C-alpha positions as protocol buffer text, in pm:
chain_id: "A"
residue {
  index: 1
  type: MET
  ca { x: -309 y: 2952 z: 6541 }
}
residue {
  index: 2
  type: LYS
  ca { x: -215 y: 3317 z: 6585 }
}
residue {
  index: 3
  type: GLN
  ca { x: -168 y: 3502 z: 6258 }
}
residue {
  index: 4
  type: VAL
  ca { x: 164 y: 3682 z: 6213 }
}
residue {
  index: 5
  type: PRO
  ca { x: 122 y: 4060 z: 6201 }
}
residue {
  index: 6
  type: MET
  ca { x: 188 y: 4257 z: 5882 }
}
residue {
  index: 7
  type: ARG
  ca { x: 526 y: 4438 z: 5884 }
}
residue {
  index: 8
  type: PHE
  ca { x: 701 y: 4703 z: 5677 }
}
residue {
  index: 9
  type: LYS
  ca { x: 1040 y: 4863 z: 5748 }
}
residue {
  index: 10
  type: GLY
  ca { x: 1028 y: 4795 z: 6121 }
}
residue {
  index: 11
  type: TYR
  ca { x: 662 y: 4894 z: 6167 }
}
residue {
  index: 12
  type: THR
  ca { x: 434 y: 4617 z: 6289 }
}
residue {
  index: 13
  type: TRP
  ca { x: 57 y: 4644 z: 6262 }
}
residue {
  index: 14
  type: HIS
  ca { x: -112 y: 4570 z: 6598 }
}
residue {
  index: 15
  type: HIS
  ca { x: -414 y: 4441 z: 6404 }
}
residue {
  index: 16
  type: ASN
  ca { x: -380 y: 4307 z: 6050 }
}
residue {
  index: 17
  type: PRO
  ca { x: -590 y: 4493 z: 5791 }
}
residue {
  index: 18
  type: ARG
  ca { x: -938 y: 4347 z: 5758 }
}
residue {
  index: 19
  type: GLU
  ca { x: -924 y: 4372 z: 5379 }
}
residue {
  index: 20
  type: LEU
  ca { x: -635 y: 4313 z: 5136 }
}
residue {
  index: 21
  type: THR
  ca { x: -634 y: 4317 z: 4757 }
}
residue {
  index: 22
  type: PHE
  ca { x: -346 y: 4205 z: 4538 }
}
residue {
  index: 23
  type: GLU
  ca { x: -368 y: 4336 z: 4181 }
}
residue {
  index: 24
  type: ASN
  ca { x: -150 y: 4155 z: 3929 }
}
residue {
  index: 25
  type: GLU
  ca { x: -147 y: 4260 z: 3565 }
}
residue {
  index: 26
  type: LYS
  ca { x: 52 y: 4200 z: 3250 }
}
residue {
  index: 27
  type: SER
  ca { x: 125 y: 4460 z: 2990 }
}
residue {
  index: 28
  type: VAL
  ca { x: -29 y: 4336 z: 2665 }
}
residue {
  index: 29
  type: LYS
  ca { x: -12 y: 4526 z: 2336 }
}
residue {
  index: 30
  type: GLU
  ca { x: -251 y: 4461 z: 2052 }
}
residue {
  index: 31
  type: SER
  ca { x: -145 y: 4531 z: 1695 }
}
residue {
  index: 32
  type: VAL
  ca { x: -373 y: 4515 z: 1394 }
}
residue {
  index: 33
  type: ALA
  ca { x: -218 y: 4332 z: 1101 }
}
residue {
  index: 34
  type: PRO
  ca { x: -334 y: 4325 z: 739 }
}
residue {
  index: 35
  type: PHE
  ca { x: -629 y: 4106 z: 641 }
}
residue {
  index: 36
  type: ASP
  ca { x: -821 y: 4150 z: 969 }
}
residue {
  index: 37
  type: LYS
  ca { x: -565 y: 3982 z: 1189 }
}
residue {
  index: 38
  type: CYS
  ca { x: -461 y: 4091 z: 1537 }
}
residue {
  index: 39
  type: VAL
  ca { x: -136 y: 4018 z: 1712 }
}
residue {
  index: 40
  type: LEU
  ca { x: -106 y: 4023 z: 2090 }
}
residue {
  index: 41
  type: GLN
  ca { x: 231 y: 4083 z: 2247 }
}
residue {
  index: 42
  type: ASN
  ca { x: 291 y: 4010 z: 2616 }
}
residue {
  index: 43
  type: THR
  ca { x: 551 y: 4266 z: 2725 }
}
residue {
  index: 44
  type: GLY
  ca { x: 577 y: 4135 z: 3081 }
}
residue {
  index: 45
  type: ARG
  ca { x: 411 y: 4170 z: 3413 }
}
residue {
  index: 46
  type: ARG
  ca { x: 359 y: 4497 z: 3595 }
}
residue {
  index: 47
  type: ASN
  ca { x: 446 y: 4563 z: 3955 }
}
residue {
  index: 48
  type: MET
  ca { x: 184 y: 4419 z: 4189 }
}
residue {
  index: 49
  type: LYS
  ca { x: -40 y: 4669 z: 4369 }
}
residue {
  index: 50
  type: ILE
  ca { x: -143 y: 4585 z: 4726 }
}
residue {
  index: 51
  type: THR
  ca { x: -438 y: 4778 z: 4867 }
}
residue {
  index: 52
  type: GLY
  ca { x: -597 y: 4736 z: 5203 }
}
residue {
  index: 53
  type: GLU
  ca { x: -828 y: 4877 z: 5464 }
}
residue {
  index: 54
  type: GLY
  ca { x: -802 y: 4836 z: 5836 }
}
residue {
  index: 55
  type: GLU
  ca { x: -868 y: 4991 z: 6171 }
}
residue {
  index: 56
  type: LEU
  ca { x: -643 y: 5125 z: 6442 }
}
residue {
  index: 57
  type: PHE
  ca { x: -786 y: 5065 z: 6789 }
}
residue {
  index: 58
  type: GLY
  ca { x: -728 y: 5208 z: 7135 }
}
residue {
  index: 59
  type: ALA
  ca { x: -671 y: 5538 z: 7308 }
}
residue {
  index: 60
  type: ASP
  ca { x: -345 y: 5573 z: 7110 }
}
residue {
  index: 61
  type: CYS
  ca { x: -502 y: 5509 z: 6765 }
}
residue {
  index: 62
  type: LEU
  ca { x: -416 y: 5863 z: 6650 }
}
residue {
  index: 63
  type: GLU
  ca { x: -53 y: 5809 z: 6753 }
}
residue {
  index: 64
  type: GLN
  ca { x: -54 y: 5476 z: 6564 }
}
residue {
  index: 65
  type: PHE
  ca { x: -173 y: 5661 z: 6253 }
}
residue {
  index: 66
  type: ARG
  ca { x: 96 y: 5928 z: 6298 }
}
residue {
  index: 67
  type: ARG
  ca { x: 363 y: 5654 z: 6304 }
}
residue {
  index: 68
  type: LEU
  ca { x: 219 y: 5508 z: 5982 }
}
residue {
  index: 69
  type: LEU
  ca { x: 217 y: 5855 z: 5827 }
}
residue {
  index: 70
  type: GLU
  ca { x: 583 y: 5907 z: 5927 }
}
residue {
  index: 71
  type: LEU
  ca { x: 669 y: 5575 z: 5766 }
}
residue {
  index: 72
  type: PHE
  ca { x: 490 y: 5686 z: 5448 }
}
residue {
  index: 73
  type: ARG
  ca { x: 669 y: 6024 z: 5444 }
}
residue {
  index: 74
  type: GLU
  ca { x: 1006 y: 5857 z: 5504 }
}
residue {
  index: 75
  type: GLY
  ca { x: 982 y: 5710 z: 5154 }
}
residue {
  index: 76
  type: GLY
  ca { x: 1209 y: 5448 z: 5009 }
}
residue {
  index: 77
  type: SER
  ca { x: 1151 y: 5078 z: 4978 }
}
residue {
  index: 78
  type: GLY
  ca { x: 1142 y: 4800 z: 5232 }
}
residue {
  index: 79
  type: VAL
  ca { x: 1036 y: 4442 z: 5278 }
}
residue {
  index: 80
  type: LEU
  ca { x: 659 y: 4402 z: 5311 }
}
residue {
  index: 81
  type: ALA
  ca { x: 570 y: 4093 z: 5512 }
}
residue {
  index: 82
  type: ILE
  ca { x: 209 y: 3976 z: 5502 }
}
residue {
  index: 83
  type: ALA
  ca { x: 99 y: 3648 z: 5660 }
}
residue {
  index: 84
  type: ASP
  ca { x: 85 y: 3343 z: 5433 }
}
residue {
  index: 85
  type: ILE
  ca { x: 253 y: 3501 z: 5127 }
}
residue {
  index: 86
  type: PRO
  ca { x: 623 y: 3534 z: 5044 }
}
residue {
  index: 87
  type: SER
  ca { x: 771 y: 3868 z: 5151 }
}
residue {
  index: 88
  type: PHE
  ca { x: 871 y: 4117 z: 4883 }
}
residue {
  index: 89
  type: TYR
  ca { x: 1019 y: 4463 z: 4845 }
}
residue {
  index: 90
  type: ALA
  ca { x: 761 y: 4738 z: 4816 }
}
residue {
  index: 91
  type: VAL
  ca { x: 710 y: 5114 z: 4827 }
}
residue {
  index: 92
  type: PHE
  ca { x: 444 y: 5271 z: 5050 }
}
residue {
  index: 93
  type: GLU
  ca { x: 241 y: 5450 z: 4781 }
}
residue {
  index: 94
  type: SER
  ca { x: -50 y: 5606 z: 4974 }
}
residue {
  index: 95
  type: ILE
  ca { x: -233 y: 5621 z: 5304 }
}
residue {
  index: 96
  type: LYS
  ca { x: -558 y: 5794 z: 5399 }
}
residue {
  index: 97
  type: LEU
  ca { x: -807 y: 5816 z: 5683 }
}
residue {
  index: 98
  type: VAL
  ca { x: -1162 y: 5723 z: 5584 }
}
residue {
  index: 99
  type: GLY
  ca { x: -1506 y: 5724 z: 5741 }
}
residue {
  index: 100
  type: LYS
  ca { x: -1655 y: 5909 z: 6030 }
}
residue {
  index: 101
  type: PRO
  ca { x: -1447 y: 5947 z: 6348 }
}
residue {
  index: 102
  type: LYS
  ca { x: -1537 y: 5708 z: 6630 }
}
residue {
  index: 103
  type: PRO
  ca { x: -1398 y: 5705 z: 6983 }
}
residue {
  index: 104
  type: ASP
  ca { x: -1069 y: 5511 z: 6994 }
}
residue {
  index: 105
  type: VAL
  ca { x: -1106 y: 5380 z: 6635 }
}
residue {
  index: 106
  type: LEU
  ca { x: -957 y: 5512 z: 6311 }
}
residue {
  index: 107
  type: THR
  ca { x: -1029 y: 5352 z: 5973 }
}
residue {
  index: 108
  type: TYR
  ca { x: -758 y: 5386 z: 5709 }
}
residue {
  index: 109
  type: ARG
  ca { x: -672 y: 5269 z: 5358 }
}
residue {
  index: 110
  type: PHE
  ca { x: -330 y: 5213 z: 5210 }
}
residue {
  index: 111
  type: VAL
  ca { x: -153 y: 5118 z: 4889 }
}
residue {
  index: 112
  type: PHE
  ca { x: 183 y: 4946 z: 4850 }
}
residue {
  index: 113
  type: ARG
  ca { x: 352 y: 4887 z: 4515 }
}
residue {
  index: 114
  type: GLU
  ca { x: 587 y: 4591 z: 4464 }
}
residue {
  index: 115
  type: LEU
  ca { x: 942 y: 4650 z: 4344 }
}
residue {
  index: 116
  type: MET
  ca { x: 1059 y: 4385 z: 4101 }
}
residue {
  index: 117
  type: GLU
  ca { x: 1432 y: 4357 z: 4151 }
}
residue {
  index: 118
  type: ALA
  ca { x: 1688 y: 4081 z: 4156 }
}
residue {
  index: 119
  type: ARG
  ca { x: 1720 y: 3879 z: 4474 }
}
residue {
  index: 120
  type: GLY
  ca { x: 2047 y: 3782 z: 4642 }
}
residue {
  index: 121
  type: ASP
  ca { x: 2260 y: 3487 z: 4535 }
}
residue {
  index: 122
  type: LYS
  ca { x: 2233 y: 3148 z: 4704 }
}
residue {
  index: 123
  type: GLN
  ca { x: 2454 y: 3096 z: 5007 }
}
residue {
  index: 124
  type: ARG
  ca { x: 2448 y: 2858 z: 5303 }
}
residue {
  index: 125
  type: GLU
  ca { x: 2394 y: 3107 z: 5588 }
}
residue {
  index: 126
  type: THR
  ca { x: 2373 y: 3477 z: 5663 }
}
residue {
  index: 127
  type: ILE
  ca { x: 2401 y: 3707 z: 5961 }
}
residue {
  index: 128
  type: ALA
  ca { x: 2090 y: 3904 z: 6058 }
}
residue {
  index: 129
  type: ALA
  ca { x: 2120 y: 4282 z: 6055 }
}
residue {
  index: 130
  type: GLN
  ca { x: 1952 y: 4511 z: 6306 }
}
residue {
  index: 131
  type: GLY
  ca { x: 1573 y: 4503 z: 6258 }
}
residue {
  index: 132
  type: GLU
  ca { x: 1574 y: 4208 z: 6015 }
}
residue {
  index: 133
  type: ASN
  ca { x: 1346 y: 3906 z: 6052 }
}
residue {
  index: 134
  type: LEU
  ca { x: 1295 y: 3576 z: 5870 }
}
residue {
  index: 135
  type: TRP
  ca { x: 1050 y: 3736 z: 5622 }
}
residue {
  index: 136
  type: ASP
  ca { x: 1317 y: 3990 z: 5522 }
}
residue {
  index: 137
  type: LEU
  ca { x: 1564 y: 3708 z: 5463 }
}
residue {
  index: 138
  type: SER
  ca { x: 1298 y: 3502 z: 5285 }
}
residue {
  index: 139
  type: TYR
  ca { x: 1258 y: 3777 z: 5027 }
}
residue {
  index: 140
  type: ARG
  ca { x: 1624 y: 3870 z: 4999 }
}
residue {
  index: 141
  type: PHE
  ca { x: 1737 y: 3514 z: 4929 }
}
residue {
  index: 142
  type: GLY
  ca { x: 1425 y: 3382 z: 4751 }
}
residue {
  index: 143
  type: ILE
  ca { x: 1362 y: 3111 z: 5010 }
}
residue {
  index: 144
  type: ASP
  ca { x: 1017 y: 3008 z: 5127 }
}
residue {
  index: 145
  type: ILE
  ca { x: 947 y: 3125 z: 5485 }
}
residue {
  index: 146
  type: ASP
  ca { x: 842 y: 2773 z: 5592 }
}
residue {
  index: 147
  type: THR
  ca { x: 1181 y: 2644 z: 5478 }
}
residue {
  index: 148
  type: LEU
  ca { x: 1364 y: 2909 z: 5682 }
}
residue {
  index: 149
  type: VAL
  ca { x: 1157 y: 2827 z: 5991 }
}
residue {
  index: 150
  type: ARG
  ca { x: 1232 y: 2455 z: 5948 }
}
residue {
  index: 151
  type: LEU
  ca { x: 1606 y: 2518 z: 5898 }
}
residue {
  index: 152
  type: ASN
  ca { x: 1629 y: 2747 z: 6202 }
}
residue {
  index: 153
  type: PRO
  ca { x: 1457 y: 2579 z: 6498 }
}
residue {
  index: 154
  type: GLN
  ca { x: 1654 y: 2806 z: 6734 }
}
residue {
  index: 155
  type: VAL
  ca { x: 1444 y: 3104 z: 6613 }
}
residue {
  index: 156
  type: ARG
  ca { x: 1145 y: 3119 z: 6846 }
}
residue {
  index: 157
  type: ARG
  ca { x: 968 y: 3406 z: 6667 }
}
residue {
  index: 158
  type: PRO
  ca { x: 1017 y: 3450 z: 6289 }
}
residue {
  index: 159
  type: ASP
  ca { x: 931 y: 3819 z: 6322 }
}
residue {
  index: 160
  type: VAL
  ca { x: 1216 y: 3888 z: 6569 }
}
residue {
  index: 161
  type: LEU
  ca { x: 1585 y: 3824 z: 6508 }
}
residue {
  index: 162
  type: THR
  ca { x: 1879 y: 3950 z: 6709 }
}
residue {
  index: 163
  type: ALA
  ca { x: 2137 y: 4156 z: 6520 }
}
residue {
  index: 164
  type: GLY
  ca { x: 2432 y: 3926 z: 6445 }
}
residue {
  index: 165
  type: GLU
  ca { x: 2226 y: 3606 z: 6472 }
}
residue {
  index: 166
  type: VAL
  ca { x: 2336 y: 3338 z: 6223 }
}
residue {
  index: 167
  type: VAL
  ca { x: 2050 y: 3209 z: 6005 }
}
residue {
  index: 168
  type: ARG
  ca { x: 2076 y: 2893 z: 5793 }
}
residue {
  index: 169
  type: LEU
  ca { x: 1952 y: 2934 z: 5436 }
}
residue {
  index: 170
  type: CYS
  ca { x: 1987 y: 2577 z: 5307 }
}
């Protein structure tokens, strides 16, 4: 089975990062009460931090990195689609080149930060906008990607939708 490439705001990685880390934390406050008692208060979860390391290959690896850098500098949020996990909105927090230069290979590290915002309301179908894919719709409507694939057998590639294409949601 071919793994689906990682995507963010229209950029598709030619090779998925070789290393990914998902950091999930809760904000917990500890208060000391009289008579040697402590009270813990869970004030909610923090935005997930996604870090990774990968390599860009080929004679155009420097151009690939420049495109990633442009995406980083563009700012704003977008849907981050990573194989085998539900898509989510994120901000591209950092990118850096690492290691010694090698011919036709660049090693890089990146950080994305999840945005926790409300998802769209339930509806029966939607129309794909330019550049959208099933992972984008999966996040926007809170529907598992496998469910969308099953409901839309006409979609040959979940990472490519045509603008104006009708997609069933339930």
